[in-house]
C-alpha positions, 0 to 999 in steps of 0.5 A: 358458847353463853348458857345465860339465856335472855327469857322469852315467851317459850310458846309453841310456834309450830307442829309437824304432822308425820303422815303415810297417806298425804291425801288421807291425812289432808282430808281427815285434818281439813274436814276435822278442824276446817284447816287449810292445807296447802303445798309446801317445798317438795312433794311430800310436804304441805303447810297447815294454816289453823286460821290463828291469829298470825298470817304465816303457817301454823304447821306442816303435814309431812311424809313419815320417816319412821314407823313410829314417828310423833307429832312434834311441837315446836318451841320458840327460842332466842338461840337454838345454839343456846337452848341445844347446849342446856337441853344436853345440860339437863339430861335431854338429847339432841336428835337432829342439831341445828338445821336451817330454814332458809329466810326464815329461822333454824330449828333443832329436834330434841328429846327430854329426859322421859324420852319425848320428842319436841323442837326448838325454833329460832326466828332468824330471817338471814338463816341460811344453809350452811 
């Protein structure tokens, strides 16, 4: 696997907010920021549209998996595989390996050298579950 990575703007492209009470969280963020929050795939997932320039959702509201699960921000990359390798070489960890979101792309959840979680996202309309 190549570690030479084509430079692209590494901007935040997605965020995920964990919640214990979905209705309470939906009401909080909709009333606080005026975000549109609509059902997504599954009973414990909603798409969040912050009203940004793109027509696609900006984030998701999901059922919490762990008591201290943080908000995760996802950074756009060219290759989840290449960046996962680079993260590990730099002393970071891969917490959730490359995962497909069919017909949208791939993501991985990582941890930096300070223990902070973040995600990486590769846009790929050919993405499929393996």
